[in-house]
C-alpha positions as YAML, in Angstrom:
chain: A
units: angstrom
residues:
- id: 1
  name: UNK
  ca: [-112.70, -24.67, -14.67]
- id: 2
  name: UNK
  ca: [-115.75, -22.39, -16.28]
- id: 3
  name: UNK
  ca: [-117.23, -25.29, -18.11]
- id: 4
  name: UNK
  ca: [-117.78, -28.03, -15.63]
- id: 5
  name: UNK
  ca: [-119.95, -25.61, -13.30]
- id: 6
  name: UNK
  ca: [-122.05, -24.88, -16.19]
- id: 7
  name: UNK
  ca: [-122.33, -28.85, -16.42]
- id: 8
  name: UNK
  ca: [-123.48, -28.91, -12.96]
- id: 9
  name: UNK
  ca: [-126.07, -25.85, -13.79]
- id: 10
  name: UNK
  ca: [-127.54, -27.49, -16.35]
- id: 11
  name: UNK
  ca: [-128.17, -31.46, -14.29]
- id: 12
  name: UNK
  ca: [-129.72, -29.71, -11.32]
- id: 13
  name: UNK
  ca: [-132.92, -29.18, -13.06]
- id: 14
  name: UNK
  ca: [-133.72, -32.57, -14.07]
- id: 15
  name: UNK
  ca: [-132.90, -34.07, -11.05]
- id: 16
  name: UNK
  ca: [-135.54, -31.92, -9.42]
- id: 17
  name: UNK
  ca: [-138.39, -33.60, -11.37]
- id: 18
  name: UNK
  ca: [-137.57, -37.07, -11.12]
- id: 19
  name: UNK
  ca: [-138.73, -37.29, -7.35]
- id: 20
  name: UNK
  ca: [-136.56, -39.59, -4.80]
- id: 21
  name: UNK
  ca: [-135.02, -41.45, -7.41]
- id: 22
  name: UNK
  ca: [-133.78, -37.97, -8.51]
- id: 23
  name: UNK
  ca: [-132.72, -36.58, -5.91]
- id: 24
  name: UNK
  ca: [-129.90, -39.62, -5.33]
- id: 25
  name: UNK
  ca: [-128.93, -39.18, -8.62]
- id: 26
  name: UNK
  ca: [-128.84, -35.46, -8.07]
- id: 27
  name: UNK
  ca: [-126.94, -36.44, -4.80]
- id: 28
  name: UNK
  ca: [-124.75, -38.86, -6.86]
- id: 29
  name: UNK
  ca: [-124.26, -36.07, -9.60]
- id: 30
  name: UNK
  ca: [-123.30, -33.63, -7.10]
- id: 31
  name: UNK
  ca: [-120.42, -35.72, -5.37]
- id: 32
  name: UNK
  ca: [-119.06, -36.31, -9.02]
- id: 33
  name: UNK
  ca: [-119.09, -32.70, -9.35]
- id: 34
  name: UNK
  ca: [-117.91, -32.38, -5.80]
- id: 35
  name: UNK
  ca: [-114.90, -35.11, -6.98]
- id: 36
  name: UNK
  ca: [-114.57, -33.28, -10.45]
- id: 37
  name: UNK
  ca: [-114.31, -29.98, -8.33]
- id: 38
  name: UNK
  ca: [-111.75, -31.32, -6.10]
- id: 39
  name: UNK
  ca: [-110.06, -33.57, -8.52]
- id: 40
  name: UNK
  ca: [-109.68, -29.67, -10.45]
- id: 41
  name: UNK
  ca: [-108.39, -28.04, -7.52]
- id: 42
  name: UNK
  ca: [-105.70, -30.33, -6.55]
- id: 43
  name: UNK
  ca: [-104.92, -29.76, -10.75]
- id: 44
  name: UNK
  ca: [-105.38, -26.11, -10.03]
- id: 45
  name: UNK
  ca: [-102.91, -26.62, -6.96]
- id: 46
  name: UNK
  ca: [-100.48, -28.56, -8.51]
- id: 47
  name: UNK
  ca: [-100.50, -26.05, -11.57]
- id: 48
  name: UNK
  ca: [-99.96, -23.37, -8.85]
- id: 49
  name: UNK
  ca: [-97.18, -24.77, -7.09]
- id: 50
  name: UNK
  ca: [-95.99, -25.70, -10.65]
- id: 51
  name: UNK
  ca: [-95.69, -21.93, -11.23]
- id: 52
  name: UNK
  ca: [-94.38, -20.83, -8.03]
- id: 53
  name: UNK
  ca: [-91.72, -23.36, -8.59]
- id: 54
  name: UNK
  ca: [-91.08, -22.28, -11.77]
- id: 55
  name: UNK
  ca: [-91.24, -18.84, -10.62]
- id: 56
  name: UNK
  ca: [-88.19, -19.70, -8.34]
- id: 57
  name: UNK
  ca: [-86.48, -21.19, -10.61]
- id: 58
  name: UNK
  ca: [-87.10, -18.25, -13.18]
- id: 59
  name: UNK
  ca: [-85.89, -15.96, -9.81]
- id: 60
  name: UNK
  ca: [-83.04, -18.17, -9.71]
- id: 61
  name: UNK
  ca: [-81.84, -18.10, -13.64]
- id: 62
  name: UNK
  ca: [-82.48, -14.12, -12.96]
- id: 63
  name: UNK
  ca: [-80.00, -14.24, -10.22]
- id: 64
  name: UNK
  ca: [-77.89, -16.06, -12.56]
- id: 65
  name: UNK
  ca: [-77.95, -14.16, -14.87]
- id: 66
  name: UNK
  ca: [-77.62, -10.40, -12.99]
- id: 67
  name: UNK
  ca: [-74.15, -11.94, -11.65]
- id: 68
  name: UNK
  ca: [-73.30, -13.76, -15.17]
- id: 69
  name: UNK
  ca: [-73.37, -10.13, -15.99]
- id: 70
  name: UNK
  ca: [-72.02, -8.53, -13.75]
- id: 71
  name: UNK
  ca: [-68.75, -11.45, -14.14]
- id: 72
  name: UNK
  ca: [-69.37, -10.29, -17.40]
- id: 73
  name: UNK
  ca: [-68.95, -7.02, -17.00]
- id: 74
  name: UNK
  ca: [-65.90, -7.34, -14.48]
- id: 75
  name: UNK
  ca: [-64.26, -9.72, -17.54]
- id: 76
  name: UNK
  ca: [-64.92, -6.86, -19.89]
- id: 77
  name: UNK
  ca: [-63.35, -4.09, -17.56]
- id: 78
  name: UNK
  ca: [-60.41, -6.42, -17.45]
- id: 79
  name: UNK
  ca: [-60.15, -6.85, -20.84]
- id: 80
  name: UNK
  ca: [-60.32, -3.29, -21.41]
- id: 81
  name: UNK
  ca: [-57.57, -3.14, -18.51]
- id: 82
  name: UNK
  ca: [-55.95, -5.86, -20.37]
- id: 83
  name: UNK
  ca: [-56.00, -4.27, -24.09]
- id: 84
  name: UNK
  ca: [-54.29, -0.78, -22.04]
- id: 85
  name: UNK
  ca: [-51.73, -2.32, -20.85]
- id: 86
  name: UNK
  ca: [-50.96, -4.46, -23.82]
- id: 87
  name: UNK
  ca: [-51.21, -1.76, -25.72]
- id: 88
  name: UNK
  ca: [-48.95, 0.79, -23.50]
- id: 89
  name: UNK
  ca: [-46.97, -2.64, -23.59]
- id: 90
  name: UNK
  ca: [-47.12, -2.46, -27.25]
- id: 91
  name: UNK
  ca: [-46.25, 1.13, -27.66]
- id: 92
  name: UNK
  ca: [-43.00, 0.59, -24.74]
- id: 93
  name: UNK
  ca: [-41.56, -2.33, -27.29]
- id: 94
  name: UNK
  ca: [-41.70, -0.27, -30.33]
- id: 95
  name: UNK
  ca: [-40.22, 2.60, -28.30]
- id: 96
  name: UNK
  ca: [-37.51, -0.40, -27.22]
- id: 97
  name: UNK
  ca: [-36.95, -1.25, -30.77]
- id: 98
  name: UNK
  ca: [-36.55, 1.89, -32.39]
- id: 99
  name: UNK
  ca: [-33.79, 2.77, -29.21]
- id: 100
  name: UNK
  ca: [-32.38, -0.62, -30.11]
- id: 101
  name: UNK
  ca: [-32.12, 0.62, -33.41]
- id: 102
  name: UNK
  ca: [-30.60, 3.57, -32.17]
- id: 103
  name: UNK
  ca: [-28.09, 2.01, -30.23]
- id: 104
  name: UNK
  ca: [-26.96, -0.61, -33.68]
- id: 105
  name: UNK
  ca: [-26.12, 2.67, -35.63]
- id: 106
  name: UNK
  ca: [-24.94, 4.46, -32.78]
- id: 107
  name: UNK
  ca: [-22.88, 1.00, -32.26]
- id: 108
  name: UNK
  ca: [-21.66, 0.22, -35.57]
- id: 109
  name: UNK
  ca: [-20.80, 4.57, -35.34]
- id: 110
  name: UNK
  ca: [-18.55, 3.76, -32.55]
- id: 111
  name: UNK
  ca: [-17.06, 0.75, -33.98]
- id: 112
  name: UNK
  ca: [-16.28, 3.21, -37.01]
- id: 113
  name: UNK
  ca: [-15.02, 5.58, -35.07]
- id: 114
  name: UNK
  ca: [-12.69, 2.70, -32.57]
- id: 115
  name: UNK
  ca: [-11.23, 1.68, -35.80]
- id: 116
  name: UNK
  ca: [-10.13, 4.96, -36.57]
- id: 117
  name: UNK
  ca: [-9.19, 5.74, -32.90]
- id: 118
  name: UNK
  ca: [-7.41, 2.37, -33.19]
- id: 119
  name: UNK
  ca: [-5.45, 3.35, -36.47]
- id: 120
  name: UNK
  ca: [-4.67, 7.02, -34.88]
- id: 121
  name: UNK
  ca: [-3.31, 4.65, -31.75]
- id: 122
  name: UNK
  ca: [-1.17, 2.39, -34.13]
- id: 123
  name: UNK
  ca: [0.19, 5.91, -35.67]
- id: 124
  name: UNK
  ca: [0.53, 7.89, -32.50]
- id: 125
  name: UNK
  ca: [2.37, 4.25, -30.66]
- id: 126
  name: UNK
  ca: [4.73, 4.75, -33.78]
- id: 127
  name: UNK
  ca: [5.16, 8.31, -33.54]
- id: 128
  name: UNK
  ca: [5.83, 7.77, -29.77]
- id: 129
  name: UNK
  ca: [8.28, 5.15, -30.50]
- id: 130
  name: UNK
  ca: [10.40, 7.63, -32.57]
- id: 131
  name: UNK
  ca: [9.81, 10.49, -30.01]
- id: 132
  name: UNK
  ca: [11.21, 7.59, -27.68]
- id: 133
  name: UNK
  ca: [14.12, 6.56, -29.10]
- id: 134
  name: UNK
  ca: [14.97, 10.19, -30.54]
- id: 135
  name: UNK
  ca: [14.86, 11.17, -26.38]
- id: 136
  name: UNK
  ca: [17.23, 8.32, -26.04]
- id: 137
  name: UNK
  ca: [19.88, 9.79, -28.55]
- id: 138
  name: UNK
  ca: [19.08, 12.95, -27.04]
- id: 139
  name: UNK
  ca: [19.94, 11.31, -23.32]
- id: 140
  name: UNK
  ca: [22.73, 9.54, -24.46]
- id: 141
  name: UNK
  ca: [24.12, 12.92, -26.49]
- id: 142
  name: UNK
  ca: [23.27, 14.64, -23.14]
- id: 143
  name: UNK
  ca: [25.14, 12.47, -20.98]
- id: 144
  name: UNK
  ca: [28.16, 12.40, -23.57]
- id: 145
  name: UNK
  ca: [28.11, 16.43, -23.09]
- id: 146
  name: UNK
  ca: [27.92, 15.82, -19.65]
- id: 147
  name: UNK
  ca: [31.09, 14.03, -19.27]
- id: 148
  name: UNK
  ca: [32.57, 15.74, -21.73]
- id: 149
  name: UNK
  ca: [31.46, 18.78, -19.29]
- id: 150
  name: UNK
  ca: [32.73, 17.34, -16.43]
- id: 151
  name: UNK
  ca: [36.24, 16.37, -18.08]
- id: 152
  name: UNK
  ca: [36.55, 20.16, -19.36]
- id: 153
  name: UNK
  ca: [35.97, 21.14, -15.19]
- id: 154
  name: UNK
  ca: [38.70, 18.64, -14.39]
- id: 155
  name: UNK
  ca: [41.32, 19.53, -16.60]
- id: 156
  name: UNK
  ca: [40.66, 23.29, -15.85]
- id: 157
  name: UNK
  ca: [41.04, 22.48, -12.31]
- id: 158
  name: UNK
  ca: [44.08, 20.38, -13.21]
- id: 159
  name: UNK
  ca: [45.82, 23.98, -15.04]
- id: 160
  name: UNK
  ca: [45.03, 25.84, -11.79]
- id: 161
  name: UNK
  ca: [46.48, 22.78, -9.90]
- id: 162
  name: UNK
  ca: [49.77, 23.12, -11.81]
- id: 163
  name: UNK
  ca: [51.88, 25.29, -10.35]
- id: 164
  name: UNK
  ca: [51.19, 24.09, -6.89]
- id: 165
  name: UNK
  ca: [51.76, 20.66, -7.83]
- id: 166
  name: UNK
  ca: [55.17, 21.48, -9.04]
- id: 167
  name: UNK
  ca: [55.91, 22.85, -6.02]
- id: 168
  name: UNK
  ca: [54.44, 19.39, -4.84]
- id: 169
  name: UNK
  ca: [56.95, 17.45, -6.96]
- id: 170
  name: UNK
  ca: [59.88, 19.84, -6.63]
- id: 171
  name: UNK
  ca: [60.55, 18.56, -3.06]
- id: 172
  name: UNK
  ca: [60.86, 14.81, -3.44]
- id: 173
  name: UNK
  ca: [62.99, 15.65, -6.69]
- id: 174
  name: UNK
  ca: [65.37, 17.84, -4.79]
- id: 175
  name: UNK
  ca: [65.25, 15.25, -1.95]
- id: 176
  name: UNK
  ca: [65.90, 12.51, -4.34]
- id: 177
  name: UNK
  ca: [68.75, 15.01, -6.33]
- id: 178
  name: UNK
  ca: [70.53, 15.39, -2.52]
- id: 179
  name: UNK
  ca: [70.51, 11.83, -1.61]
- id: 180
  name: UNK
  ca: [71.81, 10.16, -4.92]
- id: 181
  name: UNK
  ca: [73.88, 13.43, -4.97]
- id: 182
  name: UNK
  ca: [75.57, 12.20, -1.77]
- id: 183
  name: UNK
  ca: [75.51, 8.51, -2.47]
- id: 184
  name: UNK
  ca: [77.69, 9.00, -5.70]
- id: 185
  name: UNK
  ca: [80.08, 11.68, -3.62]
- id: 186
  name: UNK
  ca: [80.35, 8.48, -1.13]
- id: 187
  name: UNK
  ca: [81.41, 5.98, -3.65]
- id: 188
  name: UNK
  ca: [84.00, 8.90, -5.68]
- id: 189
  name: UNK
  ca: [85.70, 8.55, -2.09]
- id: 190
  name: UNK
  ca: [85.90, 5.36, -1.71]
- id: 191
  name: UNK
  ca: [83.56, 5.03, 1.14]
- id: 192
  name: UNK
  ca: [83.54, 1.61, 2.81]
- id: 193
  name: UNK
  ca: [80.94, 1.70, 4.93]
- id: 194
  name: UNK
  ca: [77.53, 0.49, 2.52]
- id: 195
  name: UNK
  ca: [75.41, 1.16, 5.43]
- id: 196
  name: UNK
  ca: [74.96, 4.86, 4.46]
- id: 197
  name: UNK
  ca: [74.53, 4.50, 1.15]
- id: 198
  name: UNK
  ca: [71.76, 2.08, 1.29]
- id: 199
  name: UNK
  ca: [70.20, 4.38, 3.54]
- id: 200
  name: UNK
  ca: [70.45, 7.58, 1.23]
- id: 201
  name: UNK
  ca: [69.05, 5.05, -1.21]
- id: 202
  name: UNK
  ca: [65.71, 3.98, 0.97]
- id: 203
  name: UNK
  ca: [65.11, 7.74, 1.70]
- id: 204
  name: UNK
  ca: [65.46, 8.35, -2.39]
- id: 205
  name: UNK
  ca: [63.30, 6.00, -3.43]
- id: 206
  name: UNK
  ca: [60.62, 6.94, -0.49]
- id: 207
  name: UNK
  ca: [60.81, 10.33, -2.38]
- id: 208
  name: UNK
  ca: [60.35, 8.73, -5.38]
- id: 209
  name: UNK
  ca: [57.21, 6.68, -4.27]
- id: 210
  name: UNK
  ca: [56.04, 9.64, -3.32]
- id: 211
  name: UNK
  ca: [56.66, 11.66, -6.27]
- id: 212
  name: UNK
  ca: [54.95, 8.68, -8.20]
- id: 213
  name: UNK
  ca: [51.96, 8.58, -5.89]
- id: 214
  name: UNK
  ca: [51.38, 12.71, -6.95]
- id: 215
  name: UNK
  ca: [51.75, 11.85, -10.47]
- id: 216
  name: UNK
  ca: [49.15, 8.56, -10.19]
- id: 217
  name: UNK
  ca: [46.95, 10.26, -8.42]
- id: 218
  name: UNK
  ca: [46.86, 13.46, -11.23]
- id: 219
  name: UNK
  ca: [46.72, 10.62, -13.85]
- id: 220
  name: UNK
  ca: [43.81, 9.19, -12.22]
- id: 221
  name: UNK
  ca: [41.69, 12.45, -11.42]
- id: 222
  name: UNK
  ca: [42.20, 13.49, -14.79]
- id: 223
  name: UNK
  ca: [41.87, 10.18, -16.86]
- id: 224
  name: UNK
  ca: [38.74, 10.34, -19.02]
- id: 225
  name: UNK
  ca: [36.96, 6.65, -17.94]
- id: 226
  name: UNK
  ca: [33.82, 5.39, -17.74]
- id: 227
  name: UNK
  ca: [32.32, 6.38, -14.72]
- id: 228
  name: UNK
  ca: [31.72, 3.64, -12.17]
- id: 229
  name: UNK
  ca: [29.90, 4.05, -8.71]
- id: 230
  name: UNK
  ca: [30.63, 3.00, -5.35]
- id: 231
  name: UNK
  ca: [31.42, 2.28, -1.83]
- id: 232
  name: UNK
  ca: [33.63, 5.21, -0.91]
- id: 233
  name: UNK
  ca: [33.74, 6.79, 3.04]
- id: 234
  name: UNK
  ca: [33.47, 10.40, 2.38]
- id: 235
  name: UNK
  ca: [36.09, 11.47, 4.61]
- id: 236
  name: UNK
  ca: [39.07, 9.62, 2.55]
- id: 237
  name: UNK
  ca: [37.93, 11.73, -0.48]
- id: 238
  name: UNK
  ca: [38.12, 14.55, 1.54]
- id: 239
  name: UNK
  ca: [42.01, 13.94, 2.54]
- id: 240
  name: UNK
  ca: [42.78, 12.81, -1.25]
- id: 241
  name: UNK
  ca: [41.17, 16.81, -2.49]
- id: 242
  name: UNK
  ca: [43.66, 18.10, 0.14]
- id: 243
  name: UNK
  ca: [46.81, 16.43, -1.21]
- id: 244
  name: UNK
  ca: [46.29, 17.62, -4.81]
- id: 245
  name: UNK
  ca: [45.29, 21.53, -3.05]
- id: 246
  name: UNK
  ca: [47.61, 21.16, -0.15]
- id: 247
  name: UNK
  ca: [50.92, 23.20, -1.92]
- id: 248
  name: UNK
  ca: [48.47, 25.58, -3.33]
- id: 249
  name: UNK
  ca: [46.75, 26.71, 0.03]
- id: 250
  name: UNK
  ca: [49.93, 26.54, 1.62]
- id: 251
  name: UNK
  ca: [51.60, 29.04, -0.78]
- id: 252
  name: UNK
  ca: [48.68, 31.62, -0.30]
- id: 253
  name: UNK
  ca: [49.15, 30.78, 3.60]
- id: 254
  name: UNK
  ca: [45.54, 29.59, 3.74]
- id: 255
  name: UNK
  ca: [45.05, 27.78, 6.77]
- id: 256
  name: UNK
  ca: [43.24, 24.30, 6.71]
- id: 257
  name: UNK
  ca: [41.02, 23.09, 9.81]
- id: 258
  name: UNK
  ca: [39.90, 20.05, 9.65]
- id: 259
  name: UNK
  ca: [36.90, 18.26, 11.64]
- id: 260
  name: UNK
  ca: [35.84, 15.14, 10.57]
- id: 261
  name: UNK
  ca: [33.79, 12.30, 11.82]
- id: 262
  name: UNK
  ca: [35.37, 9.77, 13.22]
- id: 263
  name: UNK
  ca: [32.54, 7.24, 12.00]
- id: 264
  name: UNK
  ca: [32.52, 5.86, 8.25]
- id: 265
  name: UNK
  ca: [30.79, 8.21, 5.99]
- id: 266
  name: UNK
  ca: [29.51, 6.10, 3.27]
- id: 267
  name: UNK
  ca: [27.77, 6.55, 0.53]
- id: 268
  name: UNK
  ca: [27.60, 5.31, -3.19]
- id: 269
  name: UNK
  ca: [29.24, 7.45, -5.61]
- id: 270
  name: UNK
  ca: [32.44, 7.58, -8.60]
- id: 271
  name: UNK
  ca: [35.02, 8.26, -5.83]
- id: 272
  name: UNK
  ca: [36.74, 10.77, -8.76]
- id: 273
  name: UNK
  ca: [33.32, 12.89, -9.28]
- id: 274
  name: UNK
  ca: [33.08, 13.30, -5.50]
- id: 275
  name: UNK
  ca: [36.89, 14.26, -5.38]
- id: 276
  name: UNK
  ca: [36.10, 16.77, -7.95]
- id: 277
  name: UNK
  ca: [33.11, 18.00, -6.23]
- id: 278
  name: UNK
  ca: [35.25, 19.05, -3.07]
- id: 279
  name: UNK
  ca: [38.62, 19.98, -5.03]
- id: 280
  name: UNK
  ca: [35.80, 22.95, -6.70]
- id: 281
  name: UNK
  ca: [34.97, 23.89, -3.17]
- id: 282
  name: UNK
  ca: [38.32, 24.22, -1.83]
- id: 283
  name: UNK
  ca: [39.39, 26.01, -4.96]
- id: 284
  name: UNK
  ca: [36.68, 28.02, -4.39]
- id: 285
  name: UNK
  ca: [37.35, 29.04, -0.61]
- id: 286
  name: UNK
  ca: [40.89, 29.80, -1.80]
- id: 287
  name: UNK
  ca: [39.68, 32.12, -4.49]
- id: 288
  name: UNK
  ca: [37.51, 34.32, -2.44]
- id: 289
  name: UNK
  ca: [40.36, 34.16, 0.41]
- id: 290
  name: UNK
  ca: [42.54, 36.41, -2.06]
- id: 291
  name: UNK
  ca: [42.35, 39.66, -0.36]
- id: 292
  name: UNK
  ca: [41.31, 38.53, 3.66]
- id: 293
  name: UNK
  ca: [43.35, 39.20, 6.48]
- id: 294
  name: UNK
  ca: [42.80, 36.10, 8.09]
- id: 295
  name: UNK
  ca: [43.01, 32.75, 5.77]
- id: 296
  name: UNK
  ca: [40.98, 29.72, 7.07]
- id: 297
  name: UNK
  ca: [39.48, 26.83, 5.43]
- id: 298
  name: UNK
  ca: [37.63, 24.79, 7.86]
- id: 299
  name: UNK
  ca: [35.77, 21.37, 6.41]
- id: 300
  name: UNK
  ca: [33.27, 18.92, 8.83]
- id: 301
  name: UNK
  ca: [31.92, 16.76, 8.08]
- id: 302
  name: UNK
  ca: [28.71, 14.26, 10.23]
- id: 303
  name: UNK
  ca: [25.84, 12.39, 9.94]
- id: 304
  name: UNK
  ca: [22.61, 12.85, 10.72]
- id: 305
  name: UNK
  ca: [20.12, 9.65, 10.58]
- id: 306
  name: UNK
  ca: [20.40, 8.78, 7.03]
- id: 307
  name: UNK
  ca: [22.18, 11.73, 5.76]
- id: 308
  name: UNK
  ca: [25.77, 12.86, 5.45]
- id: 309
  name: UNK
  ca: [26.59, 16.34, 5.61]
- id: 310
  name: UNK
  ca: [29.92, 18.00, 4.56]
- id: 311
  name: UNK
  ca: [30.46, 21.54, 5.02]
- id: 312
  name: UNK
  ca: [33.01, 23.93, 3.78]
- id: 313
  name: UNK
  ca: [33.34, 27.26, 5.10]
- id: 314
  name: UNK
  ca: [36.13, 30.08, 4.91]
- id: 315
  name: UNK
  ca: [36.44, 33.60, 6.12]
- id: 316
  name: UNK
  ca: [36.23, 35.44, 3.18]
- id: 317
  name: UNK
  ca: [34.22, 38.69, 2.40]
- id: 318
  name: UNK
  ca: [30.79, 36.32, 1.53]
- id: 319
  name: UNK
  ca: [28.62, 36.14, -1.26]
- id: 320
  name: UNK
  ca: [26.01, 39.01, -1.87]
- id: 321
  name: UNK
  ca: [22.34, 38.05, -1.42]
- id: 322
  name: UNK
  ca: [21.25, 38.90, -4.94]
- id: 323
  name: UNK
  ca: [24.21, 36.36, -6.23]
- id: 324
  name: UNK
  ca: [22.93, 33.35, -4.04]
- id: 325
  name: UNK
  ca: [20.90, 32.33, -6.35]
- id: 326
  name: UNK
  ca: [23.11, 32.36, -9.55]
- id: 327
  name: UNK
  ca: [26.41, 30.95, -8.32]
- id: 328
  name: UNK
  ca: [25.24, 27.44, -9.60]
- id: 329
  name: UNK
  ca: [24.23, 28.26, -12.97]
- id: 330
  name: UNK
  ca: [26.39, 27.13, -15.84]
- id: 331
  name: UNK
  ca: [29.40, 29.77, -17.14]
- id: 332
  name: UNK
  ca: [27.96, 32.35, -13.93]
- id: 333
  name: UNK
  ca: [31.00, 33.72, -12.89]
- id: 334
  name: UNK
  ca: [31.94, 36.90, -10.39]
- id: 335
  name: UNK
  ca: [35.85, 36.63, -11.28]
- id: 336
  name: UNK
  ca: [37.36, 39.10, -13.90]
- id: 337
  name: UNK
  ca: [37.54, 37.88, -17.63]
- id: 338
  name: UNK
  ca: [39.91, 34.92, -18.64]
- id: 339
  name: UNK
  ca: [40.48, 33.30, -14.69]
- id: 340
  name: UNK
  ca: [37.56, 31.46, -14.31]
- id: 341
  name: UNK
  ca: [35.04, 29.55, -16.63]
- id: 342
  name: UNK
  ca: [31.93, 29.79, -14.50]
- id: 343
  name: UNK
  ca: [32.03, 25.75, -14.71]
- id: 344
  name: UNK
  ca: [32.65, 24.52, -11.14]
- id: 345
  name: UNK
  ca: [29.90, 24.96, -9.10]
- id: 346
  name: UNK
  ca: [27.42, 24.34, -11.84]
- id: 347
  name: UNK
  ca: [29.78, 20.72, -12.24]
- id: 348
  name: UNK
  ca: [29.75, 20.44, -8.95]
- id: 349
  name: UNK
  ca: [25.25, 20.99, -8.59]
- id: 350
  name: UNK
  ca: [24.95, 18.36, -11.46]
- id: 351
  name: UNK
  ca: [27.25, 16.07, -9.92]
- id: 352
  name: UNK
  ca: [25.48, 15.75, -6.12]
- id: 353
  name: UNK
  ca: [22.32, 15.79, -8.09]
- id: 354
  name: UNK
  ca: [23.33, 12.05, -10.24]
- id: 355
  name: UNK
  ca: [24.17, 10.89, -6.40]
- id: 356
  name: UNK
  ca: [21.04, 12.19, -4.87]
- id: 357
  name: UNK
  ca: [22.77, 14.78, -3.07]
- id: 358
  name: UNK
  ca: [22.26, 18.39, -2.50]
- id: 359
  name: UNK
  ca: [24.46, 21.62, -2.16]
- id: 360
  name: UNK
  ca: [23.13, 24.84, -0.52]
- id: 361
  name: UNK
  ca: [25.37, 27.89, 0.39]
- id: 362
  name: UNK
  ca: [25.06, 30.08, 3.42]
- id: 363
  name: UNK
  ca: [26.37, 33.34, 3.44]
- id: 364
  name: UNK
  ca: [26.16, 36.86, 4.78]
- id: 365
  name: UNK
  ca: [28.80, 40.06, 3.24]
- id: 366
  name: UNK
  ca: [31.74, 39.64, 5.91]
- id: 367
  name: UNK
  ca: [31.28, 36.67, 7.44]
- id: 368
  name: UNK
  ca: [32.74, 34.26, 4.78]
- id: 369
  name: UNK
  ca: [30.51, 31.69, 3.31]
- id: 370
  name: UNK
  ca: [29.58, 27.84, 3.95]
- id: 371
  name: UNK
  ca: [28.89, 25.71, 1.44]
- id: 372
  name: UNK
  ca: [27.27, 22.23, 2.52]
- id: 373
  name: UNK
  ca: [26.77, 18.99, 1.05]
- id: 374
  name: UNK
  ca: [24.17, 16.65, 1.99]
- id: 375
  name: UNK
  ca: [24.57, 13.19, 0.34]
- id: 376
  name: UNK
  ca: [22.30, 9.79, 1.41]
- id: 377
  name: UNK
  ca: [24.42, 7.88, 3.76]
- id: 378
  name: UNK
  ca: [24.09, 3.72, 2.77]
- id: 379
  name: UNK
  ca: [25.70, 0.49, 4.14]
- id: 380
  name: UNK
  ca: [24.95, -1.29, 1.22]
- id: 381
  name: UNK
  ca: [27.81, -2.36, -1.83]
- id: 382
  name: UNK
  ca: [26.20, -1.11, -5.28]
- id: 383
  name: UNK
  ca: [25.21, -3.44, -7.86]
- id: 384
  name: UNK
  ca: [28.53, -4.95, -9.55]
- id: 385
  name: UNK
  ca: [29.17, -3.04, -12.80]
- id: 386
  name: UNK
  ca: [26.93, -0.04, -11.64]
- id: 387
  name: UNK
  ca: [27.43, 2.90, -14.68]
- id: 388
  name: UNK
  ca: [26.38, 6.31, -14.51]
...
């Protein structure tokens, strides 16, 4: 830009010295210089515009660069966060790996312990099997002992009933002798009428049946047999029990009052064992009345819902309160040595428990005693061949 004005300054003096022709030349040179200057200005303007454009592009580039720097900083921040999370995840993974190794170790130890436990369990099961077999054997022995005890109680009862039974049998035997003697006398006298003879022989047969029934009852009561259970009427068992002890009670002046329920009192039990229970209670009441002025035994039966109750009451001296908790213990007796076994009430208690029953006593000194037997009522037949 400085070179061209210098050229314009050098051409001006020459033009002035040439006159008019020189003036025209100077004007032309001046126009040329103006054109050159205009062209130079235009080029300068184009360069300025180009420079402005470049500056704009440079500003845009700087802005983009700043944005890229910010994006890079954000990316670096995310990278740092990701790296931290990765480090934490790596740490957790390492902890999980160590925990897994610990679990595997514990699992192995648990498997070993489980194997030991399984062996111990097999050993325990073997011991349990042997123990169960031993318990079954001992239970069988205990049941045999209980049956022997019950049988001993029955035999002891029969021994106590011997005198009464002898009197009970003596009456039909005497009657048989009387009727048969009458028949023999009539035959010897040559009696022609056979009707009185037949009548006396029939009466003798009735007495024989009566004696046979008593003996059969005694044999059944005293027989050691399998204990089968069946549906029985309690009142029937009470009446059969009275048949065996009736003569003993009569000889001792003991009156028996019966208040039996008119309905069927059905229980599932062994009739002989139930009869033994009632005979034990009757003989116990009989002995309690030995020194009493008023000698009465009252037997009452009733049903209350699903329970059957049989009460045996006496007018004896009663049972002291301190003895009432012990009277059902085996071999406990208040009788003199040699006059009682102490098994009657204990056997009674055991038999009733076998059939889901209960027995309790209510007594006050001087007011007698009442033994209350409770048994579950049932109107269903037991399973076939049900045994205890």
